[in-house]
Backbone as XML, in Angstrom:
<?xml version="1.0"?>
<chain id="A" units="angstrom">
  <residue number="1" name="UNK">
    <atom name="N" x="1.764" y="-7.634" z="-36.717"/>
    <atom name="CA" x="2.894" y="-8.017" z="-35.881"/>
    <atom name="C" x="2.498" y="-9.238" z="-35.055"/>
  </residue>
  <residue number="2" name="UNK">
    <atom name="N" x="3.327" y="-10.258" z="-35.094"/>
    <atom name="CA" x="3.097" y="-11.472" z="-34.308"/>
    <atom name="C" x="3.739" y="-11.294" z="-32.933"/>
  </residue>
  <residue number="3" name="UNK">
    <atom name="N" x="3.000" y="-11.607" z="-31.883"/>
    <atom name="CA" x="3.521" y="-11.468" z="-30.526"/>
    <atom name="C" x="3.733" y="-12.853" z="-29.939"/>
  </residue>
  <residue number="4" name="UNK">
    <atom name="N" x="4.962" y="-13.148" z="-29.583"/>
    <atom name="CA" x="5.284" y="-14.432" z="-28.960"/>
    <atom name="C" x="5.001" y="-14.366" z="-27.471"/>
  </residue>
  <residue number="5" name="UNK">
    <atom name="N" x="4.587" y="-15.474" z="-26.862"/>
    <atom name="CA" x="4.265" y="-15.485" z="-25.433"/>
    <atom name="C" x="5.422" y="-15.050" z="-24.541"/>
  </residue>
  <residue number="6" name="UNK">
    <atom name="N" x="6.700" y="-15.285" z="-24.951"/>
    <atom name="CA" x="7.810" y="-14.939" z="-24.065"/>
    <atom name="C" x="7.912" y="-13.437" z="-23.838"/>
  </residue>
  <residue number="7" name="UNK">
    <atom name="N" x="7.277" y="-12.637" z="-24.673"/>
    <atom name="CA" x="7.335" y="-11.189" z="-24.506"/>
    <atom name="C" x="6.584" y="-10.735" z="-23.256"/>
  </residue>
  <residue number="8" name="UNK">
    <atom name="N" x="5.728" y="-11.580" z="-22.743"/>
    <atom name="CA" x="4.964" y="-11.221" z="-21.561"/>
    <atom name="C" x="5.792" y="-11.329" z="-20.289"/>
  </residue>
  <residue number="9" name="UNK">
    <atom name="N" x="6.907" y="-12.012" z="-20.363"/>
    <atom name="CA" x="7.769" y="-12.203" z="-19.207"/>
    <atom name="C" x="8.715" y="-11.023" z="-19.056"/>
  </residue>
  <residue number="10" name="UNK">
    <atom name="N" x="9.357" y="-10.856" z="-17.878"/>
    <atom name="CA" x="10.322" y="-9.762" z="-17.715"/>
    <atom name="C" x="11.360" y="-9.789" z="-18.834"/>
  </residue>
  <residue number="11" name="UNK">
    <atom name="N" x="11.694" y="-8.609" z="-19.314"/>
    <atom name="CA" x="12.627" y="-8.474" z="-20.429"/>
    <atom name="C" x="13.747" y="-7.506" z="-20.067"/>
  </residue>
  <residue number="12" name="UNK">
    <atom name="N" x="14.936" y="-7.792" z="-20.597"/>
    <atom name="CA" x="16.082" y="-6.901" z="-20.448"/>
    <atom name="C" x="16.090" y="-5.993" z="-21.669"/>
  </residue>
  <residue number="13" name="UNK">
    <atom name="N" x="16.208" y="-4.681" z="-21.439"/>
    <atom name="CA" x="16.178" y="-3.746" z="-22.557"/>
    <atom name="C" x="17.036" y="-2.525" z="-22.305"/>
  </residue>
  <residue number="14" name="UNK">
    <atom name="N" x="17.055" y="-1.626" z="-23.288"/>
    <atom name="CA" x="17.868" y="-0.411" z="-23.213"/>
    <atom name="C" x="16.954" y="0.800" z="-23.361"/>
  </residue>
  <residue number="15" name="UNK">
    <atom name="N" x="17.093" y="1.772" z="-22.448"/>
    <atom name="CA" x="16.295" y="2.996" z="-22.495"/>
    <atom name="C" x="16.660" y="3.774" z="-23.758"/>
  </residue>
  <residue number="16" name="UNK">
    <atom name="N" x="15.639" y="4.128" z="-24.559"/>
    <atom name="CA" x="15.888" y="4.854" z="-25.808"/>
    <atom name="C" x="15.390" y="6.289" z="-25.771"/>
  </residue>
  <residue number="17" name="UNK">
    <atom name="N" x="14.284" y="6.533" z="-25.101"/>
    <atom name="CA" x="13.677" y="7.862" z="-25.090"/>
    <atom name="C" x="13.190" y="8.184" z="-23.689"/>
  </residue>
  <residue number="18" name="UNK">
    <atom name="N" x="13.533" y="9.371" z="-23.197"/>
    <atom name="CA" x="13.074" y="9.805" z="-21.876"/>
    <atom name="C" x="11.861" y="10.705" z="-22.023"/>
  </residue>
  <residue number="19" name="UNK">
    <atom name="N" x="10.992" y="10.647" z="-21.039"/>
    <atom name="CA" x="9.831" y="11.517" z="-20.981"/>
    <atom name="C" x="9.709" y="11.994" z="-19.546"/>
  </residue>
  <residue number="20" name="UNK">
    <atom name="N" x="9.013" y="13.079" z="-19.342"/>
    <atom name="CA" x="8.802" y="13.541" z="-17.977"/>
    <atom name="C" x="7.966" y="12.529" z="-17.218"/>
  </residue>
  <residue number="21" name="UNK">
    <atom name="N" x="7.709" y="12.804" z="-15.967"/>
    <atom name="CA" x="6.824" y="11.962" z="-15.169"/>
    <atom name="C" x="7.376" y="10.560" z="-14.935"/>
  </residue>
  <residue number="22" name="UNK">
    <atom name="N" x="8.700" y="10.422" z="-14.860"/>
    <atom name="CA" x="9.344" y="9.131" z="-14.599"/>
    <atom name="C" x="8.930" y="8.065" z="-15.615"/>
  </residue>
  <residue number="23" name="UNK">
    <atom name="N" x="8.939" y="8.416" z="-16.889"/>
    <atom name="CA" x="8.595" y="7.472" z="-17.942"/>
    <atom name="C" x="9.669" y="7.460" z="-19.021"/>
  </residue>
  <residue number="24" name="UNK">
    <atom name="N" x="9.807" y="6.307" z="-19.688"/>
    <atom name="CA" x="10.785" y="6.166" z="-20.768"/>
    <atom name="C" x="10.344" y="5.056" z="-21.710"/>
  </residue>
  <residue number="25" name="UNK">
    <atom name="N" x="10.815" y="5.146" z="-22.964"/>
    <atom name="CA" x="10.624" y="4.042" z="-23.907"/>
    <atom name="C" x="11.848" y="3.151" z="-23.816"/>
  </residue>
  <residue number="26" name="UNK">
    <atom name="N" x="11.625" y="1.849" z="-23.955"/>
    <atom name="CA" x="12.710" y="0.875" z="-23.820"/>
    <atom name="C" x="12.706" y="-0.056" z="-25.032"/>
  </residue>
  <residue number="27" name="UNK">
    <atom name="N" x="13.877" y="-0.225" z="-25.649"/>
    <atom name="CA" x="14.040" y="-1.183" z="-26.737"/>
    <atom name="C" x="14.325" y="-2.552" z="-26.125"/>
  </residue>
  <residue number="28" name="UNK">
    <atom name="N" x="13.541" y="-3.556" z="-26.502"/>
    <atom name="CA" x="13.701" y="-4.919" z="-26.001"/>
    <atom name="C" x="14.245" y="-5.778" z="-27.145"/>
  </residue>
  <residue number="29" name="UNK">
    <atom name="N" x="15.581" y="-5.918" z="-27.251"/>
    <atom name="CA" x="16.183" y="-6.602" z="-28.397"/>
    <atom name="C" x="15.712" y="-8.043" z="-28.589"/>
  </residue>
  <residue number="30" name="UNK">
    <atom name="N" x="15.596" y="-8.813" z="-27.514"/>
    <atom name="CA" x="15.190" y="-10.215" z="-27.654"/>
    <atom name="C" x="13.758" y="-10.341" z="-28.160"/>
  </residue>
  <residue number="31" name="UNK">
    <atom name="N" x="12.913" y="-9.402" z="-27.779"/>
    <atom name="CA" x="11.518" y="-9.436" z="-28.204"/>
    <atom name="C" x="11.308" y="-8.696" z="-29.526"/>
  </residue>
  <residue number="32" name="UNK">
    <atom name="N" x="12.347" y="-7.992" z="-29.996"/>
    <atom name="CA" x="12.252" y="-7.173" z="-31.219"/>
    <atom name="C" x="11.059" y="-6.226" z="-31.108"/>
  </residue>
  <residue number="33" name="UNK">
    <atom name="N" x="11.085" y="-5.432" z="-30.032"/>
    <atom name="CA" x="9.924" y="-4.615" z="-29.686"/>
    <atom name="C" x="10.396" y="-3.392" z="-28.913"/>
  </residue>
  <residue number="34" name="UNK">
    <atom name="N" x="9.771" y="-2.229" z="-29.168"/>
    <atom name="CA" x="10.026" y="-1.057" z="-28.332"/>
    <atom name="C" x="8.741" y="-0.760" z="-27.571"/>
  </residue>
  <residue number="35" name="UNK">
    <atom name="N" x="8.877" y="-0.567" z="-26.273"/>
    <atom name="CA" x="7.706" y="-0.354" z="-25.426"/>
    <atom name="C" x="7.068" y="1.000" z="-25.693"/>
  </residue>
  <residue number="36" name="UNK">
    <atom name="N" x="5.834" y="1.127" z="-25.254"/>
    <atom name="CA" x="5.230" y="2.442" z="-25.128"/>
    <atom name="C" x="5.925" y="3.079" z="-23.932"/>
  </residue>
  <residue number="37" name="UNK">
    <atom name="N" x="5.507" y="4.251" z="-23.502"/>
    <atom name="CA" x="6.147" y="4.871" z="-22.340"/>
    <atom name="C" x="5.970" y="3.983" z="-21.120"/>
  </residue>
  <residue number="38" name="UNK">
    <atom name="N" x="7.090" y="3.554" z="-20.561"/>
    <atom name="CA" x="7.087" y="2.680" z="-19.390"/>
    <atom name="C" x="7.250" y="3.513" z="-18.130"/>
  </residue>
  <residue number="39" name="UNK">
    <atom name="N" x="6.444" y="3.231" z="-17.122"/>
    <atom name="CA" x="6.621" y="3.876" z="-15.822"/>
    <atom name="C" x="7.873" y="3.318" z="-15.180"/>
  </residue>
  <residue number="40" name="UNK">
    <atom name="N" x="8.520" y="4.123" z="-14.335"/>
    <atom name="CA" x="9.701" y="3.669" z="-13.613"/>
    <atom name="C" x="9.370" y="3.598" z="-12.132"/>
  </residue>
  <residue number="41" name="UNK">
    <atom name="N" x="9.726" y="2.482" z="-11.499"/>
    <atom name="CA" x="9.386" y="2.269" z="-10.087"/>
    <atom name="C" x="10.175" y="3.151" z="-9.134"/>
  </residue>
  <residue number="42" name="UNK">
    <atom name="N" x="11.457" y="3.363" z="-9.398"/>
    <atom name="CA" x="12.305" y="4.024" z="-8.418"/>
    <atom name="C" x="12.804" y="5.378" z="-8.902"/>
  </residue>
  <residue number="43" name="UNK">
    <atom name="N" x="13.343" y="5.437" z="-10.090"/>
    <atom name="CA" x="13.922" y="6.658" z="-10.644"/>
    <atom name="C" x="13.920" y="6.510" z="-12.154"/>
  </residue>
  <residue number="44" name="UNK">
    <atom name="N" x="14.210" y="7.586" z="-12.860"/>
    <atom name="CA" x="14.248" y="7.522" z="-14.318"/>
    <atom name="C" x="15.684" y="7.343" z="-14.776"/>
  </residue>
  <residue number="45" name="UNK">
    <atom name="N" x="16.028" y="6.162" z="-15.329"/>
    <atom name="CA" x="17.396" y="5.943" z="-15.785"/>
    <atom name="C" x="17.700" y="6.774" z="-17.027"/>
  </residue>
  <residue number="46" name="UNK">
    <atom name="N" x="18.976" y="6.989" z="-17.300"/>
    <atom name="CA" x="19.402" y="7.766" z="-18.462"/>
    <atom name="C" x="19.237" y="6.951" z="-19.739"/>
  </residue>
  <residue number="47" name="UNK">
    <atom name="N" x="19.229" y="7.642" z="-20.876"/>
    <atom name="CA" x="19.193" y="6.950" z="-22.164"/>
    <atom name="C" x="20.437" y="6.082" z="-22.291"/>
  </residue>
  <residue number="48" name="UNK">
    <atom name="N" x="20.278" y="4.896" z="-22.862"/>
    <atom name="CA" x="21.395" y="3.978" z="-23.045"/>
    <atom name="C" x="21.619" y="3.024" z="-21.890"/>
  </residue>
  <residue number="49" name="UNK">
    <atom name="N" x="20.925" y="3.226" z="-20.777"/>
    <atom name="CA" x="21.078" y="2.360" z="-19.604"/>
    <atom name="C" x="20.257" y="1.087" z="-19.810"/>
  </residue>
  <residue number="50" name="UNK">
    <atom name="N" x="20.840" y="-0.040" z="-19.421"/>
    <atom name="CA" x="20.158" y="-1.325" z="-19.540"/>
    <atom name="C" x="19.257" y="-1.521" z="-18.319"/>
  </residue>
  <residue number="51" name="UNK">
    <atom name="N" x="17.990" y="-1.883" z="-18.567"/>
    <atom name="CA" x="17.001" y="-1.993" z="-17.493"/>
    <atom name="C" x="16.221" y="-3.304" z="-17.599"/>
  </residue>
  <residue number="52" name="UNK">
    <atom name="N" x="15.505" y="-3.627" z="-16.517"/>
    <atom name="CA" x="14.609" y="-4.778" z="-16.490"/>
    <atom name="C" x="13.177" y="-4.254" z="-16.574"/>
  </residue>
  <residue number="53" name="UNK">
    <atom name="N" x="12.416" y="-4.781" z="-17.518"/>
    <atom name="CA" x="11.040" y="-4.329" z="-17.734"/>
    <atom name="C" x="10.089" y="-5.496" z="-17.481"/>
  </residue>
  <residue number="54" name="UNK">
    <atom name="N" x="9.031" y="-5.223" z="-16.713"/>
    <atom name="CA" x="7.962" y="-6.211" z="-16.534"/>
    <atom name="C" x="6.702" y="-5.637" z="-17.170"/>
  </residue>
  <residue number="55" name="UNK">
    <atom name="N" x="5.696" y="-6.473" z="-17.336"/>
    <atom name="CA" x="4.441" y="-6.042" z="-17.931"/>
    <atom name="C" x="3.308" y="-6.385" z="-16.975"/>
  </residue>
  <residue number="56" name="UNK">
    <atom name="N" x="2.547" y="-5.373" z="-16.562"/>
    <atom name="CA" x="1.460" y="-5.583" z="-15.611"/>
    <atom name="C" x="0.427" y="-6.522" z="-16.233"/>
  </residue>
  <residue number="57" name="UNK">
    <atom name="N" x="0.130" y="-7.607" z="-15.530"/>
    <atom name="CA" x="-0.815" y="-8.633" z="-15.992"/>
    <atom name="C" x="-0.464" y="-9.159" z="-17.379"/>
  </residue>
  <residue number="58" name="UNK">
    <atom name="N" x="0.832" y="-9.131" z="-17.733"/>
    <atom name="CA" x="1.271" y="-9.647" z="-19.026"/>
    <atom name="C" x="0.877" y="-8.780" z="-20.209"/>
  </residue>
  <residue number="59" name="UNK">
    <atom name="N" x="0.412" y="-7.558" z="-19.952"/>
    <atom name="CA" x="-0.060" y="-6.658" z="-21.008"/>
    <atom name="C" x="1.114" y="-5.851" z="-21.559"/>
  </residue>
  <residue number="60" name="UNK">
    <atom name="N" x="1.456" y="-6.065" z="-22.832"/>
    <atom name="CA" x="2.587" y="-5.362" z="-23.445"/>
    <atom name="C" x="2.388" y="-3.851" z="-23.493"/>
  </residue>
  <residue number="61" name="UNK">
    <atom name="N" x="1.164" y="-3.388" z="-23.325"/>
    <atom name="CA" x="0.885" y="-1.951" z="-23.322"/>
    <atom name="C" x="1.018" y="-1.330" z="-21.936"/>
  </residue>
  <residue number="62" name="UNK">
    <atom name="N" x="1.429" y="-2.149" z="-20.936"/>
    <atom name="CA" x="1.582" y="-1.643" z="-19.564"/>
    <atom name="C" x="2.961" y="-2.000" z="-19.011"/>
  </residue>
  <residue number="63" name="UNK">
    <atom name="N" x="4.039" y="-1.492" z="-19.659"/>
    <atom name="CA" x="5.393" y="-1.813" z="-19.205"/>
    <atom name="C" x="5.782" y="-1.002" z="-17.971"/>
  </residue>
  <residue number="64" name="UNK">
    <atom name="N" x="6.617" y="-1.602" z="-17.130"/>
    <atom name="CA" x="7.142" y="-0.923" z="-15.941"/>
    <atom name="C" x="8.632" y="-1.242" z="-15.825"/>
  </residue>
  <residue number="65" name="UNK">
    <atom name="N" x="9.460" y="-0.196" z="-15.691"/>
    <atom name="CA" x="10.895" y="-0.375" z="-15.456"/>
    <atom name="C" x="11.067" y="-0.642" z="-13.971"/>
  </residue>
  <residue number="66" name="UNK">
    <atom name="N" x="11.607" y="-1.816" z="-13.626"/>
    <atom name="CA" x="11.717" y="-2.180" z="-12.213"/>
    <atom name="C" x="13.122" y="-2.048" z="-11.654"/>
  </residue>
  <residue number="67" name="UNK">
    <atom name="N" x="14.129" y="-2.093" z="-12.514"/>
    <atom name="CA" x="15.506" y="-2.037" z="-12.024"/>
    <atom name="C" x="16.427" y="-1.699" z="-13.179"/>
  </residue>
  <residue number="68" name="UNK">
    <atom name="N" x="17.684" y="-1.435" z="-12.869"/>
    <atom name="CA" x="18.687" y="-1.191" z="-13.904"/>
    <atom name="C" x="19.852" y="-2.137" z="-13.678"/>
  </residue>
  <residue number="69" name="UNK">
    <atom name="N" x="20.578" y="-2.404" z="-14.750"/>
    <atom name="CA" x="21.764" y="-3.244" z="-14.670"/>
    <atom name="C" x="22.986" y="-2.343" z="-14.622"/>
  </residue>
  <residue number="70" name="UNK">
    <atom name="N" x="24.036" y="-2.734" z="-13.891"/>
    <atom name="CA" x="25.235" y="-1.903" z="-13.820"/>
    <atom name="C" x="25.905" y="-1.799" z="-15.188"/>
  </residue>
  <residue number="71" name="UNK">
    <atom name="N" x="26.470" y="-0.642" z="-15.458"/>
    <atom name="CA" x="27.216" y="-0.416" z="-16.696"/>
    <atom name="C" x="28.625" y="-0.962" z="-16.498"/>
  </residue>
  <residue number="72" name="UNK">
    <atom name="N" x="29.295" y="-1.417" z="-17.562"/>
    <atom name="CA" x="30.646" y="-1.986" z="-17.433"/>
    <atom name="C" x="31.651" y="-1.039" z="-16.778"/>
  </residue>
  <residue number="73" name="UNK">
    <atom name="N" x="31.493" y="0.266" z="-17.012"/>
    <atom name="CA" x="32.456" y="1.218" z="-16.456"/>
    <atom name="C" x="32.206" y="1.545" z="-14.983"/>
  </residue>
  <residue number="74" name="UNK">
    <atom name="N" x="31.081" y="1.085" z="-14.440"/>
    <atom name="CA" x="30.784" y="1.354" z="-13.037"/>
    <atom name="C" x="31.611" y="0.454" z="-12.137"/>
  </residue>
  <residue number="75" name="UNK">
    <atom name="N" x="32.120" y="1.039" z="-11.090"/>
    <atom name="CA" x="32.932" y="0.295" z="-10.132"/>
    <atom name="C" x="32.017" y="-0.493" z="-9.209"/>
  </residue>
  <residue number="76" name="UNK">
    <atom name="N" x="32.395" y="-1.720" z="-8.902"/>
    <atom name="CA" x="31.605" y="-2.542" z="-7.994"/>
    <atom name="C" x="31.771" y="-2.090" z="-6.558"/>
  </residue>
  <residue number="77" name="UNK">
    <atom name="N" x="31.136" y="-2.773" z="-5.658"/>
    <atom name="CA" x="31.243" y="-2.442" z="-4.242"/>
    <atom name="C" x="30.024" y="-1.691" z="-3.766"/>
  </residue>
  <residue number="78" name="UNK">
    <atom name="N" x="30.016" y="-1.350" z="-2.498"/>
    <atom name="CA" x="28.845" y="-0.684" z="-1.932"/>
    <atom name="C" x="28.674" y="0.720" z="-2.493"/>
  </residue>
  <residue number="79" name="UNK">
    <atom name="N" x="27.415" y="1.122" z="-2.676"/>
    <atom name="CA" x="27.133" y="2.466" z="-3.147"/>
    <atom name="C" x="27.143" y="3.467" z="-2.007"/>
  </residue>
  <residue number="80" name="UNK">
    <atom name="N" x="26.929" y="2.990" z="-0.793"/>
    <atom name="CA" x="26.911" y="3.864" z="0.372"/>
    <atom name="C" x="27.963" y="3.380" z="1.350"/>
  </residue>
  <residue number="81" name="UNK">
    <atom name="N" x="28.879" y="4.237" z="1.705"/>
    <atom name="CA" x="29.900" y="3.876" z="2.683"/>
    <atom name="C" x="29.595" y="4.620" z="3.972"/>
  </residue>
  <residue number="82" name="UNK">
    <atom name="N" x="29.166" y="3.882" z="4.988"/>
    <atom name="CA" x="28.780" y="4.495" z="6.254"/>
    <atom name="C" x="29.890" y="4.433" z="7.286"/>
  </residue>
  <residue number="83" name="UNK">
    <atom name="N" x="30.820" y="3.511" z="7.139"/>
    <atom name="CA" x="31.877" y="3.358" z="8.129"/>
    <atom name="C" x="33.224" y="3.423" z="7.435"/>
  </residue>
  <residue number="84" name="UNK">
    <atom name="N" x="34.168" y="4.023" z="8.063"/>
    <atom name="CA" x="35.515" y="4.132" z="7.518"/>
    <atom name="C" x="36.261" y="5.191" z="8.294"/>
  </residue>
  <residue number="85" name="UNK">
    <atom name="N" x="37.537" y="4.996" z="8.474"/>
    <atom name="CA" x="38.375" y="5.956" z="9.197"/>
    <atom name="C" x="37.875" y="6.196" z="10.608"/>
  </residue>
  <residue number="86" name="UNK">
    <atom name="N" x="37.347" y="5.173" z="11.238"/>
    <atom name="CA" x="36.921" y="5.300" z="12.625"/>
    <atom name="C" x="35.578" y="5.973" z="12.813"/>
  </residue>
  <residue number="87" name="UNK">
    <atom name="N" x="34.835" y="6.147" z="11.746"/>
    <atom name="CA" x="33.529" y="6.812" z="11.858"/>
    <atom name="C" x="32.517" y="5.888" z="12.532"/>
  </residue>
  <residue number="88" name="UNK">
    <atom name="N" x="31.370" y="6.445" z="12.858"/>
    <atom name="CA" x="30.311" y="5.660" z="13.494"/>
    <atom name="C" x="29.859" y="4.540" z="12.566"/>
  </residue>
  <residue number="89" name="UNK">
    <atom name="N" x="29.344" y="3.467" z="13.154"/>
    <atom name="CA" x="28.907" y="2.299" z="12.397"/>
    <atom name="C" x="27.405" y="2.133" z="12.569"/>
  </residue>
  <residue number="90" name="UNK">
    <atom name="N" x="26.698" y="1.927" z="11.468"/>
    <atom name="CA" x="25.263" y="1.658" z="11.547"/>
    <atom name="C" x="25.058" y="0.188" z="11.870"/>
  </residue>
  <residue number="91" name="UNK">
    <atom name="N" x="24.141" y="-0.079" z="12.785"/>
    <atom name="CA" x="23.803" y="-1.452" z="13.147"/>
    <atom name="C" x="22.361" y="-1.722" z="12.764"/>
  </residue>
  <residue number="92" name="UNK">
    <atom name="N" x="21.966" y="-2.983" z="12.779"/>
    <atom name="CA" x="20.588" y="-3.338" z="12.477"/>
    <atom name="C" x="19.674" y="-2.561" z="13.406"/>
  </residue>
  <residue number="93" name="UNK">
    <atom name="N" x="18.676" y="-1.903" z="12.839"/>
    <atom name="CA" x="17.728" y="-1.127" z="13.624"/>
    <atom name="C" x="18.052" y="0.353" z="13.695"/>
  </residue>
  <residue number="94" name="UNK">
    <atom name="N" x="19.288" y="0.747" z="13.367"/>
    <atom name="CA" x="19.647" y="2.167" z="13.362"/>
    <atom name="C" x="19.007" y="2.848" z="12.154"/>
  </residue>
  <residue number="95" name="UNK">
    <atom name="N" x="18.608" y="4.096" z="12.325"/>
    <atom name="CA" x="18.041" y="4.861" z="11.214"/>
    <atom name="C" x="19.170" y="5.496" z="10.411"/>
  </residue>
  <residue number="96" name="UNK">
    <atom name="N" x="19.065" y="5.415" z="9.090"/>
    <atom name="CA" x="20.075" y="5.972" z="8.197"/>
    <atom name="C" x="19.361" y="6.741" z="7.095"/>
  </residue>
  <residue number="97" name="UNK">
    <atom name="N" x="19.812" y="7.975" z="6.826"/>
    <atom name="CA" x="19.288" y="8.751" z="5.707"/>
    <atom name="C" x="20.310" y="8.692" z="4.588"/>
  </residue>
  <residue number="98" name="UNK">
    <atom name="N" x="19.853" y="8.393" z="3.363"/>
    <atom name="CA" x="20.748" y="8.288" z="2.215"/>
    <atom name="C" x="20.283" y="9.242" z="1.129"/>
  </residue>
  <residue number="99" name="UNK">
    <atom name="N" x="21.219" y="10.039" z="0.607"/>
    <atom name="CA" x="20.949" y="10.915" z="-0.526"/>
    <atom name="C" x="21.089" y="10.073" z="-1.789"/>
  </residue>
  <residue number="100" name="UNK">
    <atom name="N" x="19.998" y="9.879" z="-2.520"/>
    <atom name="CA" x="20.002" y="9.007" z="-3.693"/>
    <atom name="C" x="20.959" y="9.519" z="-4.769"/>
  </residue>
  <residue number="101" name="UNK">
    <atom name="N" x="21.026" y="10.830" z="-4.997"/>
    <atom name="CA" x="21.891" y="11.367" z="-6.049"/>
    <atom name="C" x="23.371" y="11.157" z="-5.755"/>
  </residue>
  <residue number="102" name="UNK">
    <atom name="N" x="23.796" y="11.384" z="-4.505"/>
    <atom name="CA" x="25.227" y="11.310" z="-4.185"/>
    <atom name="C" x="25.634" y="9.964" z="-3.609"/>
  </residue>
  <residue number="103" name="UNK">
    <atom name="N" x="24.674" y="9.208" z="-3.085"/>
    <atom name="CA" x="25.004" y="7.932" z="-2.458"/>
    <atom name="C" x="25.613" y="8.098" z="-1.071"/>
  </residue>
  <residue number="104" name="UNK">
    <atom name="N" x="25.573" y="9.301" z="-0.519"/>
    <atom name="CA" x="26.127" y="9.557" z="0.805"/>
    <atom name="C" x="25.076" y="9.260" z="1.868"/>
  </residue>
  <residue number="105" name="UNK">
    <atom name="N" x="25.512" y="8.620" z="2.951"/>
    <atom name="CA" x="24.598" y="8.265" z="4.017"/>
    <atom name="C" x="24.967" y="8.920" z="5.331"/>
  </residue>
  <residue number="106" name="UNK">
    <atom name="N" x="23.958" y="9.156" z="6.170"/>
    <atom name="CA" x="24.160" y="9.729" z="7.495"/>
    <atom name="C" x="23.377" y="8.899" z="8.498"/>
  </residue>
  <residue number="107" name="UNK">
    <atom name="N" x="24.061" y="8.448" z="9.559"/>
    <atom name="CA" x="23.383" y="7.706" z="10.617"/>
    <atom name="C" x="22.634" y="8.725" z="11.463"/>
  </residue>
  <residue number="108" name="UNK">
    <atom name="N" x="21.307" y="8.555" z="11.594"/>
    <atom name="CA" x="20.510" y="9.542" z="12.316"/>
    <atom name="C" x="20.094" y="9.084" z="13.705"/>
  </residue>
  <residue number="109" name="UNK">
    <atom name="N" x="20.274" y="7.800" z="14.017"/>
    <atom name="CA" x="20.001" y="7.327" z="15.373"/>
    <atom name="C" x="20.861" y="6.110" z="15.652"/>
  </residue>
  <residue number="110" name="UNK">
    <atom name="N" x="21.034" y="5.799" z="16.899"/>
    <atom name="CA" x="21.844" y="4.648" z="17.286"/>
    <atom name="C" x="22.883" y="5.061" z="18.310"/>
  </residue>
  <residue number="111" name="UNK">
    <atom name="N" x="23.749" y="4.144" z="18.672"/>
    <atom name="CA" x="24.763" y="4.388" z="19.689"/>
    <atom name="C" x="25.961" y="5.127" z="19.105"/>
  </residue>
  <residue number="112" name="UNK">
    <atom name="N" x="26.405" y="6.164" z="19.778"/>
    <atom name="CA" x="27.607" y="6.890" z="19.345"/>
    <atom name="C" x="28.867" y="6.196" z="19.856"/>
  </residue>
  <residue number="113" name="UNK">
    <atom name="N" x="28.701" y="5.132" z="20.657"/>
    <atom name="CA" x="29.850" y="4.423" z="21.221"/>
    <atom name="C" x="30.419" y="3.377" z="20.263"/>
  </residue>
  <residue number="114" name="UNK">
    <atom name="N" x="29.673" y="3.016" z="19.220"/>
    <atom name="CA" x="30.129" y="1.997" z="18.275"/>
    <atom name="C" x="30.820" y="2.684" z="17.106"/>
  </residue>
  <residue number="115" name="UNK">
    <atom name="N" x="32.112" y="2.394" z="16.916"/>
    <atom name="CA" x="32.868" y="2.972" z="15.804"/>
    <atom name="C" x="33.672" y="1.885" z="15.112"/>
  </residue>
  <residue number="116" name="UNK">
    <atom name="N" x="34.211" y="2.217" z="13.960"/>
    <atom name="CA" x="35.061" y="1.272" z="13.236"/>
    <atom name="C" x="36.504" y="1.728" z="13.338"/>
  </residue>
  <residue number="117" name="UNK">
    <atom name="N" x="37.401" y="0.802" z="13.029"/>
    <atom name="CA" x="38.818" y="1.177" z="12.971"/>
    <atom name="C" x="39.537" y="0.907" z="14.179"/>
  </residue>
</chain>
């Protein structure tokens, strides 16, 4: 197999196989290559999700999934809505807890006098 230098750069690919331990195989169409099990930096995306893969020190045997691309059916806009209907507003420096699965956020510190609406 001939390896072109561009394969060492970040690549856009599609998750093909999931494994435990936050790892997945990714098909890289432009490079005509499927990775070994790639570690995921944040979470393990589902099969079929388009992701960005980098290679540690340019080594094709050390892939890492760093991010995912939005799917066409996903609605744009903020993933976390903290203010609305007169609710409290988070300001710079306020602590906020966010549930990654649901995208719901809760302001845990800050002024209760600042509201929206």
